[in-house]
Backbone as a printed PyTorch tensor [residue, N CA C, xyz], in Angstrom:
tensor([[[ 43.3530,  45.4000, -11.4660],
         [ 42.8780,  43.8730, -12.0470],
         [ 41.3860,  44.2130, -11.7130]],

        [[ 39.8800,  44.0910, -11.9830],
         [ 39.1290,  44.1730, -11.1520],
         [ 38.8300,  42.5470, -10.3320]],

        [[ 37.8000,  43.4360,  -9.4710],
         [ 37.9900,  42.4920,  -8.2570],
         [ 36.2420,  41.9990,  -8.5030]],

        [[ 36.1070,  40.5120,  -7.8590],
         [ 34.9960,  40.3440,  -8.0980],
         [ 33.7610,  40.2180,  -7.2980]],

        [[ 33.0040,  40.4930,  -7.4520],
         [ 31.5060,  41.0270,  -6.8730],
         [ 31.2650,  40.0650,  -5.7580]],

        [[ 31.4880,  39.9390,  -5.1620],
         [ 30.7710,  38.7600,  -3.7740],
         [ 29.0190,  39.0870,  -3.0880]],

        [[ 27.7710,  38.4910,  -3.2130],
         [ 26.8430,  38.5340,  -3.3410],
         [ 27.5390,  38.4990,  -1.7090]],

        [[ 27.4670,  39.0760,  -0.0990],
         [ 27.3070,  38.7590,   0.6910],
         [ 25.7000,  38.7710,   1.7350]],

        [[ 25.0300,  39.4150,   0.9810],
         [ 23.9090,  39.2370,   1.5010],
         [ 23.2590,  37.8400,   0.9130]],

        [[ 23.5780,  37.4460,  -0.0070],
         [ 23.0000,  36.1800,   0.1280],
         [ 23.8930,  34.8970,   1.0000]],

        [[ 25.3760,  34.7080,   0.7330],
         [ 26.1740,  33.9250,   1.7550],
         [ 25.8890,  34.2530,   3.2290]],

        [[ 25.5250,  35.6980,   3.4570],
         [ 24.4760,  35.9050,   4.4920],
         [ 23.7040,  35.1890,   5.7630]],

        [[ 22.3130,  35.1720,   4.5050],
         [ 21.7590,  34.9710,   4.0540],
         [ 21.5110,  33.0040,   4.5390]],

        [[ 22.2000,  32.4420,   3.7320],
         [ 22.9460,  30.8120,   3.4170],
         [ 23.3670,  30.3380,   4.6540]],

        [[ 24.8320,  30.8280,   5.1060],
         [ 25.2630,  30.4620,   6.2360],
         [ 25.4430,  31.0350,   7.3110]],

        [[ 23.9870,  31.9900,   7.5360],
         [ 23.7930,  32.2630,   9.4480],
         [ 24.6390,  33.0130,  10.2310]],

        [[ 25.4770,  34.5450,   9.2070],
         [ 26.3910,  34.7960,   9.5260],
         [ 26.0610,  35.8840,   9.2330]],

        [[ 26.2850,  36.6410,  10.5360],
         [ 26.2260,  38.1760,  10.1240],
         [ 26.6120,  39.4630,   8.7130]],

        [[ 25.8930,  39.6800,   7.9120],
         [ 26.2000,  41.0000,   6.8260],
         [ 27.3790,  41.3540,   7.0790]],

        [[ 26.9790,  42.2690,   8.2190],
         [ 28.1230,  43.1900,   8.6010],
         [ 30.1860,  42.2280,   8.9340]],

        [[ 29.7820,  41.7610,   9.3230],
         [ 30.7020,  40.5180,   9.9180],
         [ 31.4970,  39.8600,   8.5780]],

        [[ 30.4800,  39.7280,   6.9620],
         [ 31.6850,  39.1120,   6.5130],
         [ 31.7350,  40.4340,   5.3430]],

        [[ 31.0560,  42.0810,   5.8450],
         [ 31.9210,  42.5410,   4.9900],
         [ 32.9630,  43.5530,   6.0350]],

        [[ 33.4730,  43.1870,   6.9360],
         [ 34.4470,  42.9430,   7.8570],
         [ 35.9170,  42.0580,   6.6260]],

        [[ 35.4680,  40.7390,   6.7010],
         [ 35.9550,  39.1610,   6.4950],
         [ 36.1580,  40.7930,   4.7770]],

        [[ 35.1620,  40.6460,   3.8200],
         [ 36.1700,  41.5300,   2.6470],
         [ 37.1220,  42.4640,   2.6470]],

        [[ 37.0150,  43.4840,   3.6480],
         [ 37.7360,  44.6800,   3.9770],
         [ 39.1250,  44.7530,   4.5090]],

        [[ 38.4690,  43.7600,   5.7350],
         [ 39.8010,  43.7130,   6.6600],
         [ 40.3180,  42.7290,   7.7580]],

        [[ 40.4340,  41.3010,   6.9730],
         [ 40.1850,  39.7890,   7.2570],
         [ 41.0130,  40.6300,   8.5270]],

        [[ 40.9630,  39.5460,   9.7130],
         [ 41.6820,  39.0920,  10.5070],
         [ 41.6740,  37.4510,  10.7880]],

        [[ 42.5580,  37.1670,  11.6210],
         [ 42.5280,  35.4400,  11.9350],
         [ 41.1510,  35.1080,  12.4030]],

        [[ 40.5770,  36.0390,  13.7070],
         [ 39.2270,  35.4630,  14.5870],
         [ 38.1330,  35.2370,  13.4960]],

        [[ 38.0940,  36.1070,  12.5020],
         [ 36.9960,  36.4770,  11.0420],
         [ 36.8400,  35.2990,  10.8570]],

        [[ 38.0970,  35.0190,   9.9120],
         [ 38.2640,  33.5550,   8.5950],
         [ 37.8290,  32.4290,  10.1140]],

        [[ 38.0050,  32.4280,  10.9540],
         [ 37.6730,  30.8420,  11.9750],
         [ 36.3950,  31.1420,  12.6990]],

        [[ 36.0100,  32.4600,  12.5150],
         [ 34.7590,  32.0120,  12.5820],
         [ 34.1330,  31.8630,  11.0050]],

        [[ 34.1530,  32.3790,  10.0430],
         [ 33.1270,  32.0690,   8.8210],
         [ 33.6440,  30.4900,   8.7780]],

        [[ 35.2160,  29.8640,   8.9330],
         [ 34.9250,  28.6830,   8.4760],
         [ 34.0970,  27.1880,   9.5300]],

        [[ 34.3690,  28.1550,  11.0230],
         [ 33.6200,  27.4990,  11.7250],
         [ 31.8480,  27.3430,  11.5170]],

        [[ 31.4350,  28.1180,  11.3750],
         [ 30.2900,  28.0710,   9.6220],
         [ 30.1300,  27.8670,   9.0440]],

        [[ 31.0680,  27.9350,   7.7610],
         [ 30.9190,  26.1800,   7.1250],
         [ 30.7220,  25.5700,   7.3780]],

        [[ 31.3510,  25.1620,   8.3170],
         [ 31.7060,  23.9800,   8.8990],
         [ 30.3970,  23.1630,   9.3010]],

        [[ 29.6700,  23.8280,  10.6140],
         [ 28.7520,  23.5490,  10.8880],
         [ 27.2620,  23.4170,   9.6520]],

        [[ 27.3520,  24.4370,   8.9180],
         [ 26.6010,  24.4240,   7.3480],
         [ 26.9230,  22.6710,   6.6090]],

        [[ 27.8960,  22.4140,   6.5530],
         [ 28.2220,  20.8480,   5.5670],
         [ 28.0030,  19.7100,   6.8060]],

        [[ 28.0280,  20.3470,   7.9060],
         [ 27.4050,  18.9270,   8.6630],
         [ 26.0390,  19.1130,   8.3360]],

        [[ 25.6440,  19.9450,   8.7330],
         [ 24.0250,  20.3590,   8.9400],
         [ 23.4690,  19.6410,   7.1040]],

        [[ 24.1760,  19.8400,   6.0700],
         [ 24.4390,  19.4760,   4.8280],
         [ 24.0640,  17.6580,   4.4160]],

        [[ 25.3540,  17.4820,   5.4840],
         [ 25.2580,  15.9130,   4.7130],
         [ 24.0930,  15.4720,   5.9080]],

        [[ 24.1050,  15.7170,   7.0390],
         [ 22.9950,  15.0980,   7.8730],
         [ 21.4000,  14.7980,   6.7600]],

        [[ 21.1180,  15.9890,   6.7830],
         [ 19.3770,  16.1400,   5.5350],
         [ 20.3680,  15.1550,   4.8880]],

        [[ 21.0780,  14.9570,   3.8620],
         [ 21.4200,  14.6470,   3.3770],
         [ 21.0910,  12.7000,   3.3190]],

        [[ 22.0210,  12.3270,   4.6610],
         [ 21.6700,  11.3710,   4.8800],
         [ 20.8030,  10.8520,   5.1310]],

        [[ 19.2510,  11.4310,   5.6930],
         [ 18.1780,  11.3110,   5.6130],
         [ 17.0860,  11.5230,   4.2750]],

        [[ 17.4140,  11.5950,   3.6220],
         [ 17.3270,  12.0720,   1.8980],
         [ 17.4510,  10.7800,   1.6450]],

        [[ 18.3890,  10.0600,   2.2780],
         [ 18.5810,   8.8190,   1.4460],
         [ 17.6640,   7.3770,   1.6510]],

        [[ 17.8420,   7.8230,   3.1990],
         [ 17.0840,   6.6790,   3.8610],
         [ 15.6410,   6.8990,   3.7770]],

        [[ 15.1590,   8.3920,   3.5160],
         [ 13.7840,   8.7040,   3.1120],
         [ 13.3460,   7.9040,   1.6440]],

        [[ 14.6140,   7.7350,   1.1090],
         [ 14.7190,   7.1280,  -0.2290],
         [ 14.3390,   5.7860,  -0.6320]],

        [[ 15.2450,   5.2290,   0.2640],
         [ 16.0440,   3.7430,   0.1030],
         [ 14.1640,   3.3810,   0.5840]],

        [[ 13.7140,   3.9090,   2.2050],
         [ 12.1080,   3.6000,   2.8230],
         [ 11.0060,   3.2880,   2.1370]],

        [[ 10.6170,   4.7270,   1.4950],
         [  9.7200,   4.8720,  -0.4540],
         [ 10.4900,   3.6380,  -1.2070]],

        [[ 11.1670,   3.2340,  -1.9370],
         [ 11.3020,   2.1610,  -2.4410],
         [ 11.3660,   1.2840,  -2.2390]],

        [[ 11.5090,   0.8930,  -0.1900],
         [ 10.6360,  -0.1400,  -0.1970],
         [  9.3960,  -0.4470,  -0.1670]],

        [[  8.3430,   0.5580,   0.5160],
         [  7.6240,   0.6930,   0.5070],
         [  6.9200,   0.2450,  -0.6240]],

        [[  7.2460,   0.7780,  -2.2280],
         [  6.2880,   0.9570,  -3.1330],
         [  7.3540,  -0.7110,  -3.7900]],

        [[  7.6520,  -1.4570,  -3.3910],
         [  7.9890,  -2.6200,  -3.7990],
         [  7.4380,  -3.6920,  -3.1620]],

        [[  7.3120,  -3.6020,  -1.6610],
         [  5.7790,  -3.8270,  -0.8310],
         [  4.4810,  -4.5380,  -1.4700]],

        [[  4.2160,  -2.4830,  -1.4790],
         [  2.6960,  -2.3930,  -2.3920],
         [  2.7580,  -3.1890,  -4.0190]],

        [[  3.8070,  -3.1940,  -4.4330],
         [  3.9860,  -3.6230,  -5.9460],
         [  3.4700,  -4.9820,  -5.7890]],

        [[  4.4550,  -5.8160,  -4.9010],
         [  4.1510,  -7.2880,  -4.4460],
         [  2.5850,  -8.1390,  -4.6420]],

        [[  2.2630,  -7.1710,  -3.3890],
         [  1.2910,  -7.3820,  -2.7810],
         [  0.1320,  -7.4020,  -3.7330]],

        [[ -0.0420,  -6.0300,  -4.4720],
         [ -1.0810,  -5.6400,  -5.8820],
         [ -0.7230,  -7.3040,  -6.3710]],

        [[  0.6360,  -7.7030,  -7.1680],
         [  0.4180,  -8.6520,  -8.0430],
         [ -0.0680,  -9.9880,  -7.0840]],

        [[ -0.0130, -10.0790,  -6.0700],
         [ -0.1310, -11.6320,  -4.6240],
         [ -2.1760, -11.1300,  -5.3090]],

        [[ -2.0130, -10.1940,  -4.6500],
         [ -3.9200, -10.0730,  -4.8030],
         [ -4.3710, -10.0280,  -5.9730]],

        [[ -3.3310,  -9.7830,  -7.3720],
         [ -4.4990,  -9.9100,  -8.3160],
         [ -4.1430, -11.2550,  -9.1650]],

        [[ -2.9140, -11.9230,  -8.5010],
         [ -3.1240, -13.4650,  -9.2910],
         [ -4.5510, -14.0510,  -7.7730]],

        [[ -4.0900, -13.6580,  -7.0380],
         [ -5.2000, -14.6660,  -6.4890],
         [ -7.2320, -14.0220,  -6.5030]],

        [[ -7.1910, -13.5900,  -6.9970],
         [ -8.3010, -12.7410,  -7.7350],
         [ -8.5670, -13.9860,  -9.4460]],

        [[ -7.5540, -13.7650,  -9.8200],
         [ -7.8750, -13.8290, -11.0490],
         [ -7.5610, -15.4480, -11.4260]],

        [[ -7.7560, -16.7660,  -9.8270],
         [ -7.0880, -17.0190,  -9.8910],
         [ -8.4370, -18.1800,  -8.7020]],

        [[ -9.5310, -17.1650,  -8.1060],
         [-10.9940, -17.6140,  -7.5940],
         [-11.6590, -16.7160,  -9.1300]],

        [[-11.8520, -16.0400,  -9.7280],
         [-12.6580, -16.1150, -10.6270],
         [-12.3110, -17.6930, -11.5310]],

        [[-11.0720, -18.2090, -12.1360],
         [-10.7680, -19.1000, -12.8060],
         [-11.5750, -20.5280, -12.0660]],

        [[-11.6440, -20.4370, -11.0430],
         [-12.1890, -21.2490,  -9.7680],
         [-13.4800, -21.2730,  -9.9440]],

        [[-13.9810, -19.9180, -10.4370],
         [-15.4660, -20.0050, -10.1890],
         [-16.1550, -20.4510, -11.6790]],

        [[-15.3750, -20.1920, -12.6850],
         [-15.6660, -20.3760, -14.1500],
         [-16.0140, -22.3140, -14.3280]],

        [[-14.2470, -22.2910, -13.8060],
         [-14.8820, -24.1960, -13.9160],
         [-15.9210, -23.9860, -13.1760]],

        [[-16.1840, -24.3480, -12.0710],
         [-17.7630, -24.3430, -10.7640],
         [-18.5100, -23.7820, -11.6850]],

        [[-18.4120, -23.4590, -12.4490],
         [-19.9550, -23.2800, -13.1660],
         [-20.3140, -24.1810, -14.3890]],

        [[-19.1790, -24.3460, -14.6780],
         [-19.2130, -25.0460, -16.2370],
         [-18.9540, -26.2510, -15.2130]],

        [[-19.0590, -26.8740, -14.8600],
         [-19.3020, -27.9630, -13.7620],
         [-20.3590, -27.7240, -13.5830]],

        [[-21.1340, -27.5970, -13.0490],
         [-23.3520, -26.7770, -12.3740],
         [-23.6820, -26.9210, -13.2910]],

        [[-22.9060, -26.1320, -14.9130],
         [-24.1060, -26.2450, -15.8990],
         [-23.8560, -28.1740, -16.7570]],

        [[-22.8850, -28.5860, -16.5380],
         [-23.0110, -30.0700, -17.3710],
         [-23.6780, -30.8840, -16.2980]],

        [[-23.8800, -30.8070, -15.0430],
         [-24.6110, -31.6010, -13.9170],
         [-26.2570, -31.2460, -14.5650]],

        [[-26.7420, -29.8200, -15.1510],
         [-27.4930, -29.4580, -15.4840],
         [-28.6880, -28.9610, -14.1340]],

        [[-28.0350, -28.4820, -13.2200],
         [-28.2600, -27.6370, -11.6430],
         [-29.4580, -27.0960, -12.4580]],

        [[-30.5260, -26.0520, -11.5670],
         [-31.3510, -25.2130, -11.7270],
         [-30.0260, -23.5230, -11.5970]],

        [[-30.3610, -22.6160, -12.6410],
         [-29.2860, -21.7320, -12.3140],
         [-29.3200, -20.6410, -10.7670]],

        [[-30.6310, -20.8880, -10.6360],
         [-30.8600, -20.1210,  -9.0810],
         [-30.0900, -21.1630,  -8.0110]],

        [[-29.7670, -22.1860,  -8.0490],
         [-29.7350, -22.8710,  -6.9250],
         [-28.1720, -23.1800,  -7.0070]],

        [[-27.9250, -22.9250,  -8.9090],
         [-26.0340, -22.6870,  -9.2990],
         [-25.5680, -21.8300,  -8.1480]],

        [[-25.9110, -21.3570,  -8.9320],
         [-25.1950, -19.7100,  -8.3970],
         [-24.9230, -20.1130,  -6.8290]],

        [[-25.6870, -20.3370,  -5.3530],
         [-25.5290, -20.1920,  -4.6820],
         [-24.7100, -21.4380,  -4.0280]],

        [[-24.5040, -22.9010,  -5.0710],
         [-24.0140, -23.6460,  -5.1490],
         [-22.0990, -23.3250,  -4.9980]],

        [[-22.2740, -22.8330,  -6.7940],
         [-20.8270, -23.1600,  -6.4380],
         [-20.6980, -21.1040,  -6.1100]],

        [[-20.9850, -20.0430,  -5.1360],
         [-20.2930, -19.4580,  -4.4520],
         [-19.7180, -20.5210,  -2.4290]],

        [[-20.8470, -21.4770,  -2.4030],
         [-20.9770, -21.7060,  -1.4080],
         [-19.7810, -22.5500,  -1.2610]],

        [[-19.4210, -23.3930,  -2.0870],
         [-17.7880, -24.4300,  -2.7660],
         [-16.8430, -23.5780,  -2.8370]],

        [[-16.7350, -22.1910,  -3.4130],
         [-16.1480, -21.1400,  -3.3860],
         [-15.0740, -21.1400,  -1.9130]],

        [[-16.4290, -20.6930,  -1.5420],
         [-16.2960, -20.2740,   0.4170],
         [-15.6380, -21.1830,   0.6090]],

        [[-16.0950, -22.1620,   1.4420],
         [-15.5010, -23.6170,   1.7440],
         [-14.0220, -23.8350,   0.9650]],

        [[-13.8060, -23.9060,  -0.5460],
         [-12.3580, -23.7670,  -0.6920],
         [-10.8820, -22.7190,  -0.2780]],

        [[-11.6800, -21.6890,   0.0300],
         [-11.0700, -20.2940,   0.4240],
         [-11.2670, -20.5050,   2.1030]],

        [[-11.8690, -21.2690,   2.5010],
         [-11.8630, -20.8710,   4.3660],
         [-12.3630, -19.8000,   5.0590]],

        [[-13.7130, -19.2260,   4.4070],
         [-14.5700, -18.5940,   4.5050],
         [-15.5450, -19.3250,   5.0770]],

        [[-16.3870, -18.4530,   5.9570],
         [-16.9040, -18.8980,   6.5530],
         [-18.5150, -18.8970,   5.7850]],

        [[-19.7290, -19.6340,   5.7940],
         [-20.3790, -19.3300,   4.9250],
         [-21.5100, -17.9220,   5.8130]],

        [[-22.4260, -16.7770,   5.4490],
         [-22.8330, -16.2180,   6.8960],
         [-24.1810, -17.5190,   7.2640]],

        [[-23.9700, -16.7770,   8.7110],
         [-24.8820, -17.7270,   9.5410],
         [-26.3850, -16.8760,  10.0450]],

        [[-27.2920, -17.7200,  10.4960],
         [-28.9480, -17.5120,  10.5710],
         [-28.9670, -16.4670,  11.5420]],

        [[-27.4710, -15.6240,  12.5340],
         [-27.9710, -14.3350,  12.6830],
         [-27.6350, -12.7910,  12.0180]],

        [[-27.3990, -13.5300,  10.6820],
         [-26.9900, -11.8440,   9.5000],
         [-28.7470, -11.9370,   8.8290]],

        [[-29.6230, -12.6320,   9.1280],
         [-31.1380, -13.1700,   8.3980],
         [-31.5030, -11.4070,   8.5740]],

        [[-30.9480, -10.4720,   9.6080],
         [-31.3160,  -9.0110,   9.0740],
         [-30.7810,  -8.1540,   8.2320]],

        [[-30.2670,  -8.9320,   6.9550],
         [-29.3090,  -8.0630,   5.7580],
         [-29.6710,  -8.5140,   4.9690]],

        [[-30.4910, -10.6240,   5.1860],
         [-30.7920, -11.3770,   4.1180],
         [-31.2270, -10.4000,   2.0280]],

        [[-31.8320,  -9.6120,   2.6470],
         [-32.0630,  -8.8450,   1.4240],
         [-30.8640,  -8.4610,   0.6290]],

        [[-29.5600,  -7.9550,   1.3070],
         [-28.0980,  -8.0250,   0.6580],
         [-27.7480,  -8.8220,  -0.2970]],

        [[-27.6860,  -9.6470,   0.4500],
         [-26.7620, -11.4510,  -0.2950],
         [-28.3240, -12.0470,  -0.4830]],

        [[-27.8580, -13.0600,  -1.6220],
         [-28.6820, -13.9490,  -1.9650],
         [-28.7470, -15.3450,  -0.9210]],

        [[-27.0070, -15.6510,  -0.3390],
         [-27.3060, -16.8420,   0.5770],
         [-27.8890, -16.2250,   2.3340]],

        [[-27.8560, -15.4700,   2.3610],
         [-28.7740, -15.6980,   3.0090],
         [-29.5470, -14.6800,   4.3270]],

        [[-30.4670, -16.6060,   3.5180],
         [-31.7220, -16.7260,   4.3640],
         [-32.0710, -18.1570,   5.3630]],

        [[-33.2030, -17.9990,   5.9010],
         [-33.4590, -19.2410,   6.6590],
         [-32.5360, -20.4530,   6.1080]],

        [[-33.4310, -20.7950,   5.0150],
         [-33.0070, -22.1380,   4.1230],
         [-31.7170, -22.4020,   3.8310]],

        [[-30.8850, -21.5410,   3.9530],
         [-29.3350, -21.8350,   3.9380],
         [-28.7230, -22.6700,   3.9070]],

        [[-28.1520, -23.6040,   3.4840],
         [-27.0200, -25.0530,   3.6380],
         [-25.8540, -24.8990,   3.2650]],

        [[-24.7150, -24.8980,   3.9870],
         [-23.4250, -24.5860,   2.7140],
         [-23.3700, -26.2810,   2.1660]],

        [[-23.2250, -26.5800,   0.8030],
         [-22.7490, -27.4570,  -0.1950],
         [-21.7660, -28.6230,   1.1710]],

        [[-22.2710, -29.4950,   0.5190],
         [-21.6030, -30.4390,   0.7300],
         [-21.1980, -31.7250,   0.0610]],

        [[-19.6430, -31.6830,   0.1790],
         [-19.3520, -32.5730,  -1.2550],
         [-19.6560, -34.0790,  -1.5070]],

        [[-20.4350, -35.0340,  -2.1090],
         [-20.5050, -35.5710,  -1.7500],
         [-22.3210, -35.7270,  -2.0940]],

        [[-22.8630, -35.0940,  -1.6290],
         [-24.4120, -34.9290,  -1.9160],
         [-24.7980, -34.8880,  -3.1830]],

        [[-26.1270, -35.2080,  -3.8920],
         [-25.9050, -35.7140,  -5.4150],
         [-27.4050, -33.9640,  -5.0290]],

        [[-28.0830, -34.2910,  -6.1660],
         [-28.9310, -33.0380,  -6.0820],
         [-30.2790, -33.1760,  -5.9770]],

        [[-30.5100, -34.4220,  -5.3440],
         [-32.4090, -34.6610,  -4.5930],
         [-31.5900, -34.9900,  -3.5280]],

        [[-30.6750, -35.2970,  -2.3730],
         [-30.6020, -35.3600,  -1.3300],
         [-29.9070, -34.3320,  -0.4700]],

        [[-29.4370, -33.0440,  -1.5100],
         [-29.3170, -32.0500,  -1.2270],
         [-30.5230, -30.8900,  -0.8430]],

        [[-31.6030, -30.7160,  -1.9970],
         [-32.8690, -30.0260,  -2.3400],
         [-33.2660, -30.9920,  -0.7350]],

        [[-33.2690, -32.0220,  -0.6460],
         [-34.3070, -32.7740,   0.4380],
         [-33.4170, -32.2470,   1.7330]],

        [[-31.8580, -32.2650,   2.1920],
         [-31.1730, -31.5770,   3.0770],
         [-31.7380, -30.1330,   3.4710]],

        [[-32.0630, -29.1980,   2.1240],
         [-32.1880, -27.5810,   2.1800],
         [-34.3750, -27.7710,   2.6550]],

        [[-34.8650, -28.7470,   2.9540],
         [-35.8310, -28.6410,   3.0770],
         [-36.2710, -29.4670,   4.4610]]])
């Protein structure tokens, strides 16, 4: 009868068992050697279970983070689309009222900032006025109810 060839080097490396001990176990098994082998197998099985549980926890955390990130991205995209739609509606309203184009951009932008509760730029940001059209000394936020002529006189 042919005996199966056992790769003792692989088993020794995988289960942290000295290779001579495995060879002795194959040649002349004793109760102590078998007990030692089984203890090493139990130890490695517990390590495997621990690693498997950690991997499962990591996978669940990753899935949660991905789901949360996707939900946040959808919410931000919806907010941007809503803002763009509001700006387009405001531009349409401003164009219908016949306001000058440069002035209408400032009015639309200011009105939008008020609606999303962002404070317009203060006078202390004059240093960077070249970066943004609303950052200048004469800028005053749009106030609902003011007509074009009142708005122009309030700015001067």
